[in-house]
C-alpha positions in Angstrom: 0.0 0.0 0.0 1.3 3.4 -0.8 2.2 5.9 1.9 0.0 8.5 0.2 -3.1 6.4 1.0 -3.3 7.8 4.5 -1.1 10.8 4.8 -2.7 12.1 8.0 -2.2 8.8 9.9 1.3 8.3 8.6 2.3 11.9 9.6 0.9 11.3 13.1 2.8 8.1 13.5 6.0 9.7 12.4 5.7 12.7 14.7 4.5 10.9 17.9 6.8 11.1 20.9 6.4 9.2 24.1 5.3 11.4 27.0 8.6 11.1 28.9 10.4 12.8 25.9 7.6 15.2 24.9 7.4 16.7 28.4 11.1 16.4 29.4 12.0 19.4 31.6 14.0 22.1 29.8 14.9 24.4 32.8 15.5 24.0 36.5 12.0 25.5 37.1 10.6 22.5 35.3 12.3 19.9 37.6 10.0 18.5 40.3 11.0 17.1 43.6 14.6 18.3 43.5 14.3 21.6 45.3 17.5 21.2 47.4 19.7 20.7 44.4 18.1 23.6 42.5 18.5 25.9 45.4 22.2 25.0 45.9 23.0 25.4 42.2 21.1 28.7 42.0 23.2 30.1 44.9 26.4 28.7 43.6 25.9 30.2 40.1 24.9 33.5 41.5 28.1 33.6 43.6 30.2 32.4 40.6 31.2 29.2 42.4 31.1 26.9 39.4 32.4 23.4 40.2 34.8 21.7 37.7 32.8 18.4 37.9 29.4 17.4 39.1 28.2 13.9 40.2 24.4 13.3 39.8 23.2 10.1 41.5 19.8 8.6 42.1 17.4 5.8 41.1 16.3 5.4 37.5 13.9 7.9 36.0 14.4 10.8 38.5 16.0 13.1 35.9 19.8 12.6 36.1 20.5 12.8 32.4 17.9 15.6 31.9 19.5 17.6 34.8 22.9 17.1 33.2 21.7 18.7 30.0 19.9 21.5 31.8 23.2 22.1 33.7 25.1 22.1 30.5 22.6 24.6 29.1 23.0 26.8 32.2 26.8 26.8 32.0 26.6 27.9 28.3 23.5 30.1 28.5 23.7 33.0 26.1 20.6 35.1 25.2 19.9 35.5 21.6 21.4 38.8 20.5 19.1 41.8 19.8 19.2 45.5 19.6 20.5 47.2 22.7 21.9 44.1 24.3 24.4 44.7 27.0 27.4 42.6 28.0 26.8 38.8 27.8 26.0 37.3 31.2 28.0 34.5 32.7 26.6 31.0 33.6 23.1 31.3 35.0 20.2 29.1 36.1 17.8 31.8 35.0 16.9 31.0 31.5 13.6 32.7 30.6 13.9 31.9 26.9 15.8 29.7 24.6 19.4 31.0 24.1 21.9 30.6 21.3 23.0 27.1 22.3 19.9 25.8 24.1 18.1 23.8 21.5 21.2 22.0 20.3 22.3 21.1 23.9 18.8 19.7 24.8 18.8 17.7 21.6 22.3 16.3 22.2 23.5 17.9 19.0 25.9 20.7 20.2 29.5 20.2 19.2 30.8 21.6 22.6 28.6 19.3 24.8 29.9 15.8 24.4 27.7 12.9 25.8 29.1 9.4 26.4 27.2 6.4 27.6 29.7 4.6 29.9 27.6 1.4 29.7 28.8 0.9 26.1 32.1 2.8 26.3 33.8 1.4 29.3 37.5 1.2 28.4 40.6 3.4 28.7 40.6 4.1 25.0 37.2 5.8 25.3 38.5 8.0 28.2 41.6 8.8 26.2 39.4 10.3 23.5 37.8 12.5 26.1 41.1 13.5 27.6 42.3 14.4 24.1 39.2 16.4 23.3 39.5 18.3 26.6 42.7 20.0 25.3 40.8 21.9 22.7 38.8 25.0 23.4 35.0 25.1 22.7 34.0 26.0 19.1 31.2 28.4 20.0 30.0 27.9 23.6 31.5 29.2 26.8 32.5 25.8 28.2 33.2 22.4 26.7 31.0 20.1 28.7 31.4 16.4 29.0 28.4 14.4 30.2 29.2 10.8 31.1 26.1 8.7 31.8 26.2 5.5 33.9 29.8 6.5 34.9 30.0 3.6 37.4 30.4 1.3 34.4 33.8 2.6 33.5 36.7 0.2 34.1 39.3 0.8 36.8 41.8 1.8 34.1 39.4 4.3 32.7 38.7 5.9 36.1 42.5 6.1 36.7 42.9 7.8 33.4 40.3 10.5 34.3 41.9 11.4 37.7 44.6 13.8 36.5 42.2 15.6 34.1 39.5 15.9 36.8 42.0 17.3 39.3 43.4 20.0 37.0 41.0 20.5 34.1 41.5 23.4 31.7 39.4 26.5 32.5 37.2 25.9 29.5 36.1 22.3 30.5 33.4 21.0 32.8 32.4 17.4 33.6 29.0 16.1 34.6 28.6 12.5 35.6 25.4 10.5 36.2 25.0 7.2 37.9 22.5 4.9 39.6 25.3 3.0 41.5 27.3 5.7 43.4 29.0 3.0 45.5 30.8 1.7 42.5 32.4 5.0 41.7 35.9 5.3 43.2 36.3 7.6 46.2 39.2 9.3 44.3 36.8 10.4 41.6 34.0 11.3 44.0 36.3 13.6 46.0 36.9 15.6 42.8 33.2 16.2 42.2 30.4 18.2 43.6 27.8 15.5 44.4 24.0 15.8 44.2 21.7 13.0 45.3 18.5 13.3 43.3 15.6 12.2 45.5 12.7 9.9 44.5 9.8 12.2 43.5 6.9 12.3 46.0 3.6 10.7 44.9 1.7 14.0 45.4 4.1 15.8 43.0 3.8 12.9 40.5 0.0 13.1 40.6 0.0 16.8 39.8 2.5 16.3 37.0 0.5 13.4 35.5 -2.8 15.3 35.8 -1.4 18.3 33.9 0.1 16.0 31.2 -3.1 14.0 30.8 -5.1 17.2 30.5 -2.6 18.5 27.9 -3.1 15.3 25.9 -6.9 15.6 26.0 -7.4 12.6 28.3 -9.7 12.3 31.2 -8.4 10.5 34.2 -9.8 10.0 37.7 -7.9 10.9 40.9 -7.8 7.3 42.0 -6.3 6.2 38.7 -3.7 9.0 39.0 -2.8 7.8 42.5 -2.4 4.2 41.4 0.0 5.2 38.6 2.0 7.5 40.9 2.3 4.7 43.5 3.4 2.2 40.8 6.1 4.7 39.6 7.9 4.4 42.9 9.3 7.9 42.7 10.4 7.7 39.0 8.8 10.3 36.7 9.9 8.4 33.6 8.4 5.1 34.8 5.2 6.9 35.7 4.9 8.7 32.4 5.4 5.4 30.6 2.5 3.9 32.6 0.4 7.0 31.9 1.2 6.7 28.2 0.0 3.1 28.3 -3.1 3.9 30.3 -4.2 6.7 27.9 -3.8 4.2 25.0 -5.7 1.5 26.9 -8.5 3.8 28.1 -8.9 5.5 24.7 -8.7 8.9 26.3 -10.8 8.1 29.4 -9.0 6.4 32.3 -10.7 4.9 35.3 -9.1 3.3 38.3 -10.2 -0.2 37.2 -8.4 0.3 33.9 -5.2 1.0 35.7 -5.7 -1.9 38.0 -6.2 -4.2 35.0 -3.2 -2.7 33.3 -0.9 -3.2 36.4 -2.4 -6.6 37.3 -3.6 -5.3 40.7 -6.3 -6.9 42.8 -9.5 -5.0 43.5 -9.1 -3.4 47.0 -12.7 -4.2 47.9 -12.2 -7.9 47.2 -9.0 -8.0 49.2 -10.9 -6.4 52.2 -13.7 -8.9 51.8 -11.2 -11.7 51.8 -9.6 -10.5 55.0 -12.9 -10.1 56.7 -13.9 -13.6 55.7 -10.8 -15.0 57.3 
């Protein structure tokens, strides 16, 4: 069958994005449940106390990689030029609009923000490439930022290769590490980083986030259904949004608590209570 037979449907399929990507935070104001980290970074940036390396740790789905990209954006934030613009500001967490480098950074397409997944690049040769790249100044941004996800997966040799660069990095370079297994990261590396523990997101905050997103998607969902999804997410926004995505598809736009129970394989609470009373 030709693609031209149903252009509208084909276009919709091609442009669809899962909720976790569609509603990914773009600024520190968008992050939920991480107030302590945002407050610390806000004060540090205002005082010009920019660390040479950051370590972000927490369970899956709480926003470590997203936070790393927002942090890279803040380090390199530069308002789009216009008539009467004054001197360019330094790094800032206040980003009221998209700057010169923002879209490329958030899309992982900026030449001065290098992302590496340590789960598939574990060896010393991969780290040597980073060390070599650190020597060169950024092409257009203020800092050359290296984001290494799942950093605990690096080999011992790779960690040792990073130490010297982390201790005395060039002024134009910054490192951001993310990990779910902080205990596997050598103390010698941790001591050279400013560490932030991203907390599990509270169920009440997740409920509010999911309610807003469901409404934005044109779906109707009950409070009980929202609470069930938030509880199943176990503090992970990404996991919860995946469940919400599934629930919207299953409920065809209207989601009741029973729909979520069926989806999650949960027992009906009333029947459980009846069973205990019978015993």
